[in-house]
NURO-735518 format. One record per residue (C-alpha): residue number from 0; x, y, z. Coordinates in Angstrom, 1 decimal. Each point is the difference from the previous one (the first is absolute). Last residue first. Example, Ala and Ser with C-alpha at 12.3 -4.5 7.8 and 13.67 -1.06 7.14 Angstrom:
residues 2
[1,[13.7,-1.1,7.1]]
[0,[-1.4,-3.4,0.7]]
END
This chain:
residues 380
[379,[-7.9,-20.5,0.4]]
[378,[-1.8,0.8,3.2]]
[377,[-1.0,3.6,0.7]]
[376,[-0.1,1.6,3.5]]
[375,[1.3,3.4,-1.4]]
[374,[0.6,0.3,-3.7]]
[373,[2.5,-1.7,-2.1]]
[372,[2.1,2.4,-2.2]]
[371,[2.2,-1.4,-2.9]]
[370,[2.9,2.4,-0.7]]
[369,[0.4,1.7,-3.4]]
[368,[3.3,1.5,-1.2]]
[367,[2.2,-2.5,1.9]]
[366,[-2.2,-2.8,-1.0]]
[365,[-2.9,-2.1,1.5]]
[364,[0.0,-3.6,1.2]]
[363,[-2.4,-2.2,1.9]]
[362,[0.7,-3.7,-0.1]]
[361,[-2.1,-2.2,2.3]]
[360,[1.3,-3.2,1.6]]
[359,[-1.5,0.4,3.3]]
[358,[-2.4,3.0,0.4]]
[357,[0.9,3.7,-0.1]]
[356,[-1.8,1.3,3.1]]
[355,[-0.5,3.8,0.6]]
[354,[-0.5,1.3,3.5]]
[353,[1.2,3.5,-0.7]]
[352,[0.5,1.3,-3.6]]
[351,[2.3,-1.9,-2.3]]
[350,[2.4,1.6,-2.5]]
[349,[1.5,-2.5,-2.5]]
[348,[3.0,0.3,-2.1]]
[347,[0.8,-3.8,0.4]]
[346,[-1.9,-2.7,1.7]]
[345,[0.5,-3.7,-0.1]]
[344,[-2.1,-2.3,2.2]]
[343,[1.6,-3.3,1.2]]
[342,[-1.4,0.1,3.6]]
[341,[-2.3,2.9,0.7]]
[340,[0.7,3.8,-0.2]]
[339,[-2.0,1.5,2.8]]
[338,[-0.4,3.7,0.4]]
[337,[-0.3,1.0,3.7]]
[336,[1.0,3.7,-0.6]]
[335,[1.0,1.1,-3.5]]
[334,[2.1,-1.8,-2.6]]
[333,[2.0,2.2,-2.3]]
[332,[1.6,-2.2,-2.6]]
[331,[3.2,-0.2,-2.0]]
[330,[0.4,-3.8,0.5]]
[329,[-1.8,-2.4,2.2]]
[328,[0.4,-3.7,-0.6]]
[327,[-1.9,-2.7,2.0]]
[326,[1.7,-3.4,0.7]]
[325,[-1.3,0.0,3.5]]
[324,[-2.3,2.8,0.8]]
[323,[0.5,3.8,0.2]]
[322,[-2.0,1.5,2.9]]
[321,[-0.3,3.8,0.5]]
[320,[-0.8,1.1,3.5]]
[319,[1.3,3.6,-0.2]]
[318,[1.0,1.4,-3.4]]
[317,[2.3,-1.8,-2.6]]
[316,[1.8,2.2,-2.5]]
[315,[1.7,-2.0,-2.7]]
[314,[3.3,-0.4,-1.8]]
[313,[0.3,-3.7,0.5]]
[312,[-2.1,-2.4,2.1]]
[311,[0.3,-3.8,-0.2]]
[310,[-2.2,-2.5,2.1]]
[309,[-0.4,-0.7,3.8]]
[308,[-0.4,3.7,1.1]]
[307,[-2.1,0.9,3.0]]
[306,[-0.7,3.6,0.6]]
[305,[-1.0,1.6,3.3]]
[304,[2.3,3.0,-0.1]]
[303,[0.7,1.8,-3.3]]
[302,[2.2,-1.2,-2.9]]
[301,[1.9,2.2,-2.4]]
[300,[1.7,-2.3,-2.5]]
[299,[3.2,-0.2,-1.9]]
[298,[0.4,-3.7,0.0]]
[297,[-2.0,-2.6,2.1]]
[296,[0.1,-3.8,-0.2]]
[295,[-1.8,-2.4,2.1]]
[294,[1.1,-3.6,0.4]]
[293,[-0.3,-0.3,3.8]]
[292,[-2.7,2.6,1.1]]
[291,[0.8,3.7,0.0]]
[290,[-2.0,1.6,2.8]]
[289,[-0.8,3.8,0.1]]
[288,[0.1,1.4,3.5]]
[287,[-3.1,-0.8,2.0]]
[286,[-2.9,2.5,0.2]]
[285,[-1.3,2.8,2.1]]
[284,[-1.5,2.4,-2.5]]
[283,[0.9,3.6,0.9]]
[282,[-1.5,2.8,-2.1]]
[281,[2.7,2.1,-1.6]]
[280,[2.9,2.4,0.8]]
[279,[2.7,1.2,-2.2]]
[278,[3.2,0.7,1.8]]
[277,[2.2,3.0,-1.2]]
[276,[2.8,0.3,-2.7]]
[275,[0.6,-3.7,-0.8]]
[274,[-3.5,-1.0,-1.2]]
[273,[-0.6,1.5,-3.5]]
[272,[3.5,0.7,-1.2]]
[271,[1.3,-3.1,1.7]]
[270,[-2.4,-2.2,-1.9]]
[269,[1.0,1.9,-3.3]]
[268,[3.6,-0.6,0.6]]
[267,[-0.6,-3.6,1.1]]
[266,[-1.7,-0.9,-3.3]]
[265,[-2.9,-2.3,0.7]]
[264,[-2.0,3.2,0.7]]
[263,[-0.1,0.6,-3.8]]
[262,[-2.4,-2.9,-0.3]]
[261,[-2.6,1.7,2.1]]
[260,[0.3,3.2,-2.2]]
[259,[-0.3,-2.1,-3.2]]
[258,[-3.1,-1.9,1.1]]
[257,[-1.9,3.2,1.1]]
[256,[1.4,1.7,-3.2]]
[255,[-1.7,-2.6,-2.1]]
[254,[-3.2,0.2,1.9]]
[253,[-0.2,3.8,-0.5]]
[252,[1.5,3.3,1.2]]
[251,[1.5,-1.0,3.4]]
[250,[2.9,2.2,0.7]]
[249,[3.0,-1.5,1.9]]
[248,[2.4,2.4,1.6]]
[247,[3.8,0.3,0.5]]
[246,[1.5,3.4,0.7]]
[245,[0.3,3.1,-2.3]]
[244,[-3.0,2.0,1.3]]
[243,[0.0,3.5,-1.3]]
[242,[-2.1,2.5,1.9]]
[241,[-2.1,2.5,-2.1]]
[240,[-1.1,3.5,1.0]]
[239,[-3.4,1.7,-0.3]]
[238,[-0.1,3.7,0.8]]
[237,[-3.7,0.6,-0.5]]
[236,[-1.3,2.9,-2.0]]
[235,[1.6,-0.6,-3.4]]
[234,[-0.3,-3.9,0.4]]
[233,[-3.6,0.4,0.7]]
[232,[-1.6,-1.9,-2.7]]
[231,[2.0,-3.1,0.3]]
[230,[-0.2,-0.1,3.8]]
[229,[-3.7,0.0,0.7]]
[228,[-1.9,-1.7,-2.9]]
[227,[2.6,-2.3,-1.5]]
[226,[2.1,-0.8,3.0]]
[225,[-2.8,-0.1,2.6]]
[224,[-2.6,-1.7,-2.1]]
[223,[-3.8,0.6,0.4]]
[222,[-1.0,3.6,-0.5]]
[221,[-3.7,1.0,0.4]]
[220,[0.7,3.7,0.7]]
[219,[-1.1,-0.4,3.7]]
[218,[2.5,-2.9,0.2]]
[217,[2.9,2.0,-1.2]]
[216,[-0.6,2.9,2.5]]
[215,[-0.2,-2.4,2.9]]
[214,[2.9,-2.0,-1.2]]
[213,[2.3,3.0,-0.4]]
[212,[-0.9,1.5,3.4]]
[211,[0.3,-3.3,1.9]]
[210,[3.3,-0.8,-1.7]]
[209,[1.4,3.5,0.8]]
[208,[-0.9,-0.5,3.7]]
[207,[1.6,-3.4,0.1]]
[206,[3.3,1.3,-1.5]]
[205,[1.3,-2.0,-3.0]]
[204,[1.6,-3.3,-0.8]]
[203,[-0.6,-2.3,-3.0]]
[202,[0.8,-3.6,-1.1]]
[201,[-1.6,-1.1,-3.2]]
[200,[3.2,-1.4,-1.6]]
[199,[0.0,2.4,-2.8]]
[198,[2.1,-0.8,-3.2]]
[197,[2.8,2.4,-0.9]]
[196,[0.5,-1.5,-3.4]]
[195,[2.4,-2.3,-1.8]]
[194,[-0.9,-0.7,-3.6]]
[193,[-3.2,-0.1,-1.8]]
[192,[-2.9,2.4,0.3]]
[191,[-3.5,-1.5,0.8]]
[190,[-0.9,2.6,2.6]]
[189,[-2.9,-0.9,2.3]]
[188,[-0.2,3.3,1.5]]
[187,[2.9,2.5,-0.5]]
[186,[0.8,2.2,3.0]]
[185,[1.8,3.3,-0.9]]
[184,[2.5,2.4,1.5]]
[183,[0.8,-2.1,3.2]]
[182,[2.8,1.7,1.9]]
[181,[3.1,-1.9,0.9]]
[180,[2.2,1.5,-2.8]]
[179,[-2.7,0.9,-2.6]]
[178,[-1.9,-3.3,-0.3]]
[177,[-2.4,-1.6,-2.3]]
[176,[-1.8,-2.7,1.9]]
[175,[-1.7,-3.3,-1.0]]
[174,[-3.3,-1.2,1.0]]
[173,[-2.0,-3.2,0.5]]
[172,[-3.7,-0.4,-0.1]]
[171,[-2.3,-2.9,0.9]]
[170,[-3.3,1.2,-1.4]]
[169,[-0.8,-3.4,-1.4]]
[168,[-1.9,1.6,-2.8]]
[167,[3.3,1.1,-1.7]]
[166,[1.0,-3.6,-0.6]]
[165,[3.4,-0.9,1.4]]
[164,[2.5,-0.5,-2.7]]
[163,[2.5,2.6,1.1]]
[162,[0.0,-1.2,3.5]]
[161,[0.8,-3.6,-1.1]]
[160,[2.8,1.3,-2.2]]
[159,[1.8,1.4,3.1]]
[158,[0.9,3.6,-0.5]]
[157,[3.9,0.1,-0.2]]
[156,[1.7,0.9,3.2]]
[155,[1.2,3.0,2.1]]
[154,[-1.9,-0.1,3.2]]
[153,[-2.4,2.5,1.5]]
[152,[-1.2,1.2,3.4]]
[151,[-2.2,3.1,0.5]]
[150,[0.5,3.0,2.1]]
[149,[-2.8,2.6,0.5]]
[148,[0.1,3.5,1.3]]
[147,[3.8,0.2,-0.4]]
[146,[2.3,1.8,2.5]]
[145,[2.9,-2.2,-1.2]]
[144,[1.2,-0.8,3.5]]
[143,[-3.4,-1.2,1.1]]
[142,[-0.5,-2.4,-2.9]]
[141,[3.5,-1.3,0.3]]
[140,[-0.6,-0.7,3.7]]
[139,[-3.3,-1.8,-0.9]]
[138,[1.8,-2.3,-2.5]]
[137,[2.9,-0.6,2.3]]
[136,[-2.3,-1.0,2.8]]
[135,[-2.2,-2.1,-2.4]]
[134,[2.9,-2.3,-0.8]]
[133,[-1.6,-2.6,-2.2]]
[132,[0.4,-3.8,-0.2]]
[131,[-2.0,-0.5,-3.1]]
[130,[-2.7,-2.3,-1.3]]
[129,[-2.1,2.2,-2.4]]
[128,[-3.7,-0.7,-0.8]]
[127,[-1.0,1.3,3.5]]
[126,[-0.9,3.7,-0.5]]
[125,[1.4,2.8,2.1]]
[124,[-0.8,3.2,1.8]]
[123,[2.2,1.8,2.7]]
[122,[-1.8,2.7,2.0]]
[121,[1.8,2.7,1.8]]
[120,[-0.6,2.2,3.1]]
[119,[-1.4,-2.8,2.3]]
[118,[-2.8,1.0,2.4]]
[117,[-3.1,-1.8,-1.5]]
[116,[-3.5,1.3,0.2]]
[115,[-0.1,1.7,-3.3]]
[114,[1.1,-3.2,-1.6]]
[113,[-2.8,-2.0,1.5]]
[112,[-2.6,2.5,-1.2]]
[111,[1.6,-0.1,-3.5]]
[110,[-0.4,-3.7,-0.1]]
[109,[-2.4,-0.5,-3.0]]
[108,[1.7,2.9,-1.8]]
[107,[3.2,-2.1,0.1]]
[106,[-1.6,-2.9,-2.0]]
[105,[-1.7,2.4,-2.4]]
[104,[3.3,1.8,-0.8]]
[103,[2.0,-3.2,-0.3]]
[102,[-2.2,-1.4,-2.7]]
[101,[-3.0,-2.1,-0.5]]
[100,[-1.6,-0.2,3.4]]
[99,[-2.4,-2.4,1.6]]
[98,[-1.6,2.2,2.7]]
[97,[0.9,1.5,3.4]]
[96,[-2.1,3.1,0.8]]
[95,[-2.8,-1.8,1.9]]
[94,[2.5,-2.0,1.9]]
[93,[1.5,-3.5,-0.4]]
[92,[-1.7,0.0,-3.4]]
[91,[3.3,-1.0,-1.7]]
[90,[2.7,-1.5,2.3]]
[89,[2.6,2.1,1.8]]
[88,[2.7,-2.1,1.6]]
[87,[1.8,1.8,2.9]]
[86,[3.3,-1.2,1.4]]
[85,[1.6,1.9,2.8]]
[84,[-1.0,3.5,1.0]]
[83,[-1.0,0.2,3.6]]
[82,[-1.0,-3.0,2.0]]
[81,[2.7,-2.3,-1.4]]
[80,[0.5,-3.1,-2.1]]
[79,[2.4,1.2,-2.7]]
[78,[3.1,-2.0,1.0]]
[77,[0.2,-1.4,-3.6]]
[76,[-0.7,-3.5,1.1]]
[75,[-2.8,1.2,2.2]]
[74,[-1.9,1.9,-2.7]]
[73,[-3.5,-0.9,1.4]]
[72,[-0.5,-2.7,-2.7]]
[71,[2.2,0.8,-3.0]]
[70,[-0.4,-3.2,-2.0]]
[69,[-3.6,-0.7,0.8]]
[68,[-0.9,3.7,-0.7]]
[67,[1.9,-0.3,-3.3]]
[66,[-1.8,-3.2,-0.9]]
[65,[-3.4,1.6,0.8]]
[64,[0.8,3.0,-2.3]]
[63,[-1.6,-1.1,-3.2]]
[62,[-1.2,3.6,-0.6]]
[61,[0.9,3.8,0.4]]
[60,[2.5,0.2,2.8]]
[59,[1.4,3.1,1.6]]
[58,[3.0,-1.0,2.1]]
[57,[0.8,2.3,2.8]]
[56,[3.4,0.2,1.9]]
[55,[0.9,1.8,3.3]]
[54,[3.2,-1.5,1.1]]
[53,[2.6,1.6,-2.5]]
[52,[3.3,-0.6,1.8]]
[51,[2.2,-0.7,-3.0]]
[50,[-0.1,-3.8,0.5]]
[49,[-3.8,0.2,0.3]]
[48,[-0.3,1.7,-3.4]]
[47,[2.4,-2.4,-1.7]]
[46,[-2.0,-3.0,1.7]]
[45,[-3.2,1.3,-1.5]]
[44,[1.5,0.6,-3.5]]
[43,[1.5,-3.5,-0.1]]
[42,[-2.7,-2.0,1.8]]
[41,[-2.7,1.3,-2.4]]
[40,[1.2,-2.3,-2.8]]
[39,[-0.5,-3.1,2.1]]
[38,[2.9,-2.0,1.4]]
[37,[1.0,-3.7,0.4]]
[36,[1.7,-1.1,-3.1]]
[35,[0.8,3.3,-1.8]]
[34,[-3.5,1.3,-0.8]]
[33,[-3.6,-0.9,1.0]]
[32,[-2.6,2.4,-1.3]]
[31,[-1.6,1.8,3.1]]
[30,[0.6,3.6,-1.1]]
[29,[-1.2,-0.6,-3.6]]
[28,[-3.4,-1.2,1.2]]
[27,[-1.4,-3.4,0.9]]
[26,[-2.6,-2.5,-1.1]]
[25,[0.1,0.5,-3.8]]
[24,[3.1,2.0,0.4]]
[23,[2.7,-2.4,-1.3]]
[22,[-1.4,-0.7,-3.5]]
[21,[-1.0,3.6,-0.5]]
[20,[3.7,1.2,0.3]]
[19,[0.1,3.5,-1.7]]
[18,[-3.5,0.8,1.1]]
[17,[0.9,0.0,3.6]]
[16,[2.2,3.0,-0.7]]
[15,[-0.9,1.9,3.1]]
[14,[-2.0,-2.0,2.5]]
[13,[2.2,0.4,3.1]]
[12,[0.1,3.9,0.1]]
[11,[2.3,0.8,3.0]]
[10,[-0.1,3.1,2.1]]
[9,[2.9,0.6,2.4]]
[8,[0.3,2.6,2.8]]
[7,[2.9,2.3,0.5]]
[6,[2.0,1.7,2.7]]
[5,[2.7,-2.5,0.2]]
[4,[0.5,-1.2,3.6]]
[3,[3.1,-2.0,-1.0]]
[2,[-0.9,-3.2,1.6]]
[1,[1.9,-2.7,-1.8]]
[0,[-1.3,-3.5,0.5]]
END
């Protein structure tokens, strides 16, 4: 791992955008959603921080965080097991001031005492709905050189349809930026405008003392959301800059995008864009390499360790421990950990959660526009 001694601490919001994928978060949060065969969504941001020398990282959780704690453990796989700093998971009600928050302001207000006691000059804040291999050193350096008070990351893309269609009551907001050079002139909340926009990636950097001051003031005034209630109304007072990211990333904005973003990784260019720059770390599961039994056929698949393939697999993502029985056919599917496709079953355009069983001879098929989802531990 790279040890750059970067003078920043990381804050991650693991529950943001849970409402976009209700099927996947009944027993987990956005951060622990399985992705890309053997990883969880949190692995990408967490590994990116560690690779850039950020070794003091807090995750402020809201609900359904048992799976995240099980996945992260003490942070050993990310080299975050240490006496000072390291990995810090902040659950609700851990202290008198820590509650179940709605927005970033409330979440940060609950750890103001912690923030005041830290020594790092800068704070990097992120969500976990985006899988990206991000260079936080370049981001922080650009922030320092610009002299900005706050720098936020954006990508040029069309607003995903799933985001536009999110019900207002879900409170999962997205934002687009109007720029004057690199300076942010306006933040548009939940814009429905067509065409390519400067769509925020929910990655921010600012000085720790400024964050403490802004959050303290905002919380007293009953504000909830950092982008809407703190930044958008102070663009004339705060020097807010934008940092353009033009590398590969996967944004999860619904079940369809979850399926599509997994499938994109079957393209070597996209796979390299996510994994080639720096290593991505995850929880280790000691298992055998995938075994292909005599008669098995596999074409254009991403297969994790521990799988046993006796049938046919094509254009699919197989997580750890998946079993495909003799004569079974799997095509255009995302099968999570320990899924079993029994002998003679035929599945196409299916997403299975963990420990699902499709029994012998069954046919389960969706379409490219609507995938069939099978919940955790279900038997079909």
